[in-house]
C-alpha positions in Angstrom: -0.8 14.5 -14.7 -3.9 16.2 -14.4 -6.3 16.6 -11.3 -6.3 13.3 -9.7 -2.3 13.5 -9.4 -1.6 16.6 -7.4 1.6 18.1 -8.6 3.6 19.1 -5.3 6.5 22.0 -5.5 9.1 21.6 -2.9 8.0 24.9 -1.2 5.5 23.1 0.3 7.4 20.2 2.1 6.8 20.6 5.9 9.9 20.5 8.0 11.3 16.9 9.4 9.1 15.7 12.7 10.1 12.7 14.2 7.7 10.8 17.2 8.5 7.2 18.3 5.9 5.2 21.1 6.7 2.0 22.9 9.7 1.2 25.3 13.6 1.0 24.9 13.9 3.8 22.6 17.5 4.6 23.7 18.4 0.8 21.8 17.1 2.1 18.6 18.8 5.6 18.4 20.6 4.3 15.7 17.8 3.2 14.0 15.9 6.6 14.4 19.4 8.3 13.5 19.0 6.3 10.0 15.8 7.6 9.1 16.1 10.7 10.1 19.0 10.6 7.5 17.1 9.6 4.7 14.2 12.5 4.8 17.6 15.0 5.3 18.7 13.7 1.9 15.5 13.9 0.4 12.3 11.4 1.4 9.6 12.9 2.6 8.6 10.7 5.0 9.8 7.4 6.9 8.0 5.1 9.2 9.9 2.0 11.3 9.0 -0.5 13.8 11.3 -3.1 15.6 10.6 -5.8 17.5 12.9 -8.1 19.9 13.0 -9.8 23.4 12.5 -6.3 25.3 9.4 -5.2 23.3 8.3 -3.4 20.0 9.4 0.2 19.5 8.0 2.3 16.3 9.4 5.8 15.4 8.6 8.0 12.6 10.4 10.9 10.5 9.4 13.7 8.0 6.0 14.4 6.3 3.1 12.2 5.3 1.3 14.9 3.6 3.7 17.4 1.5 0.2 19.6 0.8 -0.8 19.5 4.6 2.2 18.8 6.4 1.1 16.2 8.1 3.5 13.7 9.7 3.6 10.0 9.3 2.5 7.7 11.7 4.0 4.4 13.2 0.8 2.7 11.9 0.6 3.9 8.6 -0.3 1.2 5.9 1.8 1.1 2.7 2.2 -0.6 -0.6 5.0 -3.3 0.2 5.7 -4.5 -3.4 8.2 -7.0 -4.0 8.0 -8.2 0.3 4.7 -10.0 -1.6 7.0 -12.8 -2.9 7.9 -13.5 0.7 4.6 -14.4 1.2 4.0 -16.3 -2.3 6.8 -18.2 -1.7 5.8 -19.4 1.6 2.5 -20.6 0.3 3.9 -22.6 -2.1 6.3 -24.1 0.3 3.5 -25.2 2.4 1.8 -26.5 -0.7 4.8 -28.8 -1.1 4.9 -29.8 2.5 1.2 -30.8 2.2 2.4 -32.9 -1.1 0.3 -31.3 -3.4 3.1 -30.1 -5.5 6.9 -30.3 -5.6 9.5 -27.3 -6.3 10.7 -29.7 -8.9 7.9 -29.9 -10.9 8.2 -28.0 -13.9 6.0 -25.0 -14.6 4.3 -26.6 -18.0 3.1 -29.0 -15.6 1.3 -26.3 -13.8 0.6 -23.9 -16.6 1.0 -25.7 -19.7 1.8 -23.7 -22.7 1.9 -20.4 -20.8 5.5 -19.9 -20.8 6.5 -20.6 -24.3 7.7 -18.6 -26.9 11.1 -16.6 -28.4 13.1 -19.3 -26.5 11.0 -19.5 -23.2 9.9 -23.0 -22.8 8.4 -24.0 -19.4 9.1 -27.9 -19.8 12.5 -26.9 -18.5 12.1 -24.4 -16.0 11.2 -25.6 -12.4 9.1 -24.1 -9.7 12.2 -23.7 -7.7 13.7 -21.6 -10.6 10.9 -19.4 -10.3 11.1 -18.6 -6.4 15.1 -18.3 -6.5 15.1 -16.1 -9.9 17.4 -18.7 -11.7 14.6 -19.6 -14.3 16.1 -17.0 -17.2 11.9 -15.4 -17.8 12.3 -12.6 -19.1 11.1 -9.8 -16.4 8.2 -7.7 -17.9 9.2 -5.0 -15.8 11.8 -4.3 -18.0 9.9 -4.3 -21.1 9.9 -0.5 -22.9 6.3 -0.1 -23.7 5.7 -1.3 -20.0 8.1 1.3 -18.7 6.8 4.2 -20.9 2.8 3.4 -19.7 3.7 3.3 -16.0 6.9 4.9 -15.2 6.6 8.2 -16.8 4.8 11.4 -15.8 2.5 11.5 -19.1 1.8 7.3 -19.4 1.5 6.9 -15.6 -1.4 9.6 -15.7 -3.1 7.9 -18.7 -2.6 4.0 -17.2 -2.5 4.4 -13.6 -5.8 3.2 -13.3 -5.8 0.0 -16.1 -6.3 -3.7 -14.8 -3.8 -6.1 -16.4 -4.7 -9.3 -15.6 -1.3 -12.3 -14.8 -1.9 -13.7 -18.2 -1.4 -10.0 -19.7 1.9 -9.5 -17.9 3.5 -13.0 -18.4 2.5 -12.2 -22.3 4.7 -8.9 -22.0 7.5 -11.2 -21.2 6.8 -14.0 -23.9 7.7 -11.3 -26.3 10.9 -11.1 -25.4 14.0 -13.8 -25.5 15.0 -15.3 -22.1 17.7 -13.5 -20.2 19.8 -16.9 -20.0 18.9 -20.5 -20.2 17.4 -21.5 -16.8 19.4 -22.5 -14.1 22.3 -20.9 -15.7 22.6 -17.4 -14.1 20.5 -15.1 -11.7 18.1 -12.2 -12.8 15.3 -10.6 -10.7 12.2 -11.3 -12.7 8.8 -10.3 -11.6 7.5 -12.6 -14.1 8.8 -15.4 -11.9 6.1 -14.4 -9.1 3.3 -13.7 -11.4 3.6 -17.4 -12.7 4.1 -18.8 -9.1 0.8 -16.9 -7.9 -0.9 -18.7 -10.7 0.4 -21.9 -9.7 -1.0 -21.3 -6.3 -4.4 -21.0 -8.3 -3.9 -24.2 -10.4 -2.7 -26.2 -7.5 -5.6 -25.4 -5.0 -8.4 -24.0 -7.1 -8.2 -20.4 -5.3 -6.7 -16.9 -5.9 -3.3 -16.7 -4.7 -4.4 -14.3 -2.9 -7.1 -16.0 -1.0 -4.5 -18.8 0.1 -2.1 -16.0 1.3 -5.2 -14.8 3.8 -6.4 -17.9 4.9 -2.7 -19.2 5.4 -1.0 -16.6 6.7 -2.7 -13.3 7.3 -5.7 -14.2 9.2 -3.6 -17.3 11.3 -1.4 -14.2 12.3 -4.0 -11.9 13.0 -2.0 -9.4 10.3 -5.0 -6.9 10.6 -3.1 -4.1 8.5 -2.0 -6.3 5.8 -4.4 -6.5 2.7 -4.4 -8.1 -1.1 -5.9 -5.3 -2.9 -6.5 -7.0 -6.2 -7.7 -3.9 -8.5 -8.7 -1.5 -5.8 -6.6 1.8 -6.0 -6.7 3.6 -3.2 -4.5 2.8 0.5 -6.3 1.8 3.6 -6.6 4.1 6.4 -4.3 5.3 8.4 -1.9 5.9 5.6 0.2 8.8 4.2 0.7 10.0 0.7 3.0 8.4 -1.8 5.2 10.6 -3.9 7.6 9.9 -7.0 9.7 11.7 -9.7 9.2 9.3 -12.3 13.4 8.5 -11.9 14.4 12.6 -12.2 15.6 13.2 -8.6 15.8 16.7 -9.9 12.2 17.2 -11.3 8.9 17.9 -9.8 7.4 15.6 -7.1 4.0 14.0 -8.2 1.3 12.4 -5.7 1.1 8.8 -6.8 -0.9 7.3 -4.0 -3.6 5.8 -5.9 -3.2 3.2 -8.5 -4.4 0.1 -9.8 -2.2 -2.2 -7.9 -2.8 -5.0 -10.4 0.7 -4.1 -12.6 2.0 -5.9 -9.6 -0.3 -8.8 -9.4 1.4 -11.8 -7.1 5.0 -10.4 -7.4 4.1 -6.9 -5.7 0.5 -5.8 -5.1 0.5 -6.2 -1.0 -0.5 -3.7 1.7 1.0 -3.8 4.9 2.5 -1.9 7.6 5.5 -2.3 9.5 4.4 -3.9 12.7 2.5 -7.0 10.8 5.8 -6.9 8.5 7.9 -7.7 11.5 5.2 -10.5 13.2 5.6 -12.3 9.3 9.2 -12.4 9.1 9.3 -12.8 13.0 6.6 -15.9 12.6 8.3 -17.1 9.3 12.1 -17.6 10.7 10.9 -18.6 13.9 9.3 -21.9 12.3 5.8 -21.2 12.9 4.9 -21.1 9.0 6.6 -23.6 7.2 8.4 -27.2 8.6 12.4 -27.5 9.1 12.5 -29.1 5.7 10.6 -26.5 3.5 12.3 -23.2 6.0 15.7 -24.7 5.0 14.7 -25.1 1.0 13.7 -21.4 1.6 16.9 -20.4 3.0 19.0 -22.4 0.4 20.3 -19.3 -1.1 22.3 -18.7 -4.8 24.7 -15.5 -5.5 22.8 -12.7 -7.0 26.0 -10.8 -8.4 24.3 -7.4 -7.5 26.1 -7.5 -4.0 28.8 -9.1 -2.8 27.0 -9.1 0.7 23.0 -10.3 -0.7 22.3 -13.8 -1.7 18.7 -14.8 -2.7 16.6 -18.0 -1.3 13.2 -19.0 -2.2 11.5 -15.7 -1.7 13.8 -14.3 0.9 17.2 -12.3 0.7 20.3 -13.0 2.8 21.9 -10.0 3.9 25.5 -9.8 5.3 25.2 -6.1 7.4 28.7 -4.3 7.8 29.1 -5.7 11.2 28.8 -8.9 9.8 25.4 -10.1 11.2 23.2 -12.0 8.8 19.8 -11.0 8.6 16.6 -12.4 6.4 13.6 -10.4 4.7 13.0 -8.5 1.5 13.2 -5.2 0.1 10.0 -3.6 -2.0 9.6 -0.6 -4.1 6.9 0.8 -6.2 5.3 3.9 -7.4 5.9 6.4 -4.2 7.3 3.7 -1.6 10.3 2.0 -0.8 10.6 -0.5 2.1 12.5 -3.4 3.5 12.0 -6.0 6.2 14.0 -8.4 7.8 14.6 -10.6 11.1 17.6 -12.6 12.8 17.9 -16.0 11.9 15.8 -17.2 14.9 12.6 -14.5 14.0 13.0 -13.1 17.7 14.5 -9.4 16.5 13.1 -7.9 13.2 12.8 -4.4 11.6 10.4 -3.2 8.7 10.6 0.3 7.4 8.8 2.3 5.2 10.2 5.5 2.8 6.6 7.4 1.2 9.0 8.6 -1.7 10.2 6.2 -4.8 13.2 8.4 -5.5 15.8 8.8 -3.1 16.7 7.0 0.2 18.9 3.5 1.3 17.2 1.2 3.4 20.2 -0.5 4.5 21.6 2.2 6.8 18.4 1.4 8.6 19.0 -2.3 9.1 22.5 -1.1 10.0 21.2 0.8 12.8 19.1 -1.6 13.9 21.2 -5.1 14.1 24.6 -3.7 14.5 
C-alpha cells in the first residue's frame, strides 16, 4: 500500500471505550449495547446520535485511531456514501415541485445520447426509474475493472487519488448490457444517481453539489455536511477509516484519504450523525418537500433483497423486528459503514457510523433505538 496507507496490525487495536453525552441515556441503553456489540464483533469504532422529543443523545464505542488508541468522537465527520442519494432525490423532487422538470421525463430529454449502448436507451427510462432503481441501468461499481482498481489492495494503492468524472462512470456502465428492461424489475445501481446529479446540473445550470448546498445544507444549518468533490481528506473532527478489502481475516488498511469522485452524486458526501438526524427529521417532517412530492418519495417498490426493505425515491422503508416502520438510507464506502433513519413524522431519528467496512451490522442499532 505504500507509506500513505498505514497497515495496522490487530495487535495495535486499543480496548473498546464508550462515552455519552446529552439527556436521557437510560432510554437509549439498547442502542448503546448495539454499538458496543458491533465493536466486540470487530468494528474498530462506532459513533451514534439520536434525536427525539426529549432531546439529543450521543454515544461512541471502540477506537477512532488504531495507531494511537484515540477513541471515536460523537462529533466525528465521516463519509456517508449512499446516504447522498436521499439528498439528490430531494433536490430533484424540489425541481419537480417548482415545475422545472417531471419525474416522468425521460433521461434522454435531459441527457440526450448519454444513456446509450449495449441495449441501454435513455429514451425509454424515466427520472423516476433512476431514483427508485427500476431503470435497469448497469451499476458501474460492479464492473470488474473498477473493482480491481478501487477494491483491491494493489488497485486502491495505485488509484485512490485518481479523479474520475460523472461521464467516466456512466461510460463504464454503458460498456455492459442493462440488468433488465426499464420498469420490469429492481436492482441497486449507483449509475442511476450519477445520472440524477447530471440532470440536476442540466436543469439548473449549477453543479448538483451547489444545489444541495443551497437548498438543503445551508437552510438546515448542517454545519458538518460537505460535498468534497475531489478533496481527499476528511474535515476535523474525524476518525481514521479502515478496510480489509473484502478479506475479513486479512490485514487492516488505513483508507481515510481517497478521492471521492468515484462516488460522485451517488455517494461522495461527508456529514456527521447530528446533521443526518436533522436532515431526515426535516425531510420526513415535511420541511423540505411539499406533501405531493414527499408522497412520491415514499412510494416504494419491492427490492427483493430483504422482505422488510422497500425502496422509494432515494429513501428506504425498513420494517424493524418490532414492526415499527422507519425511513432513511444506508451508506458504505472504503472504511465507512453508515445508516440513518427516522420515524414517519420525522420526530425520532438516529444515525450511526462504523469506521470499518468489513464487519458490523447497523440494523441492530435501529432495532435498539426504535424498538
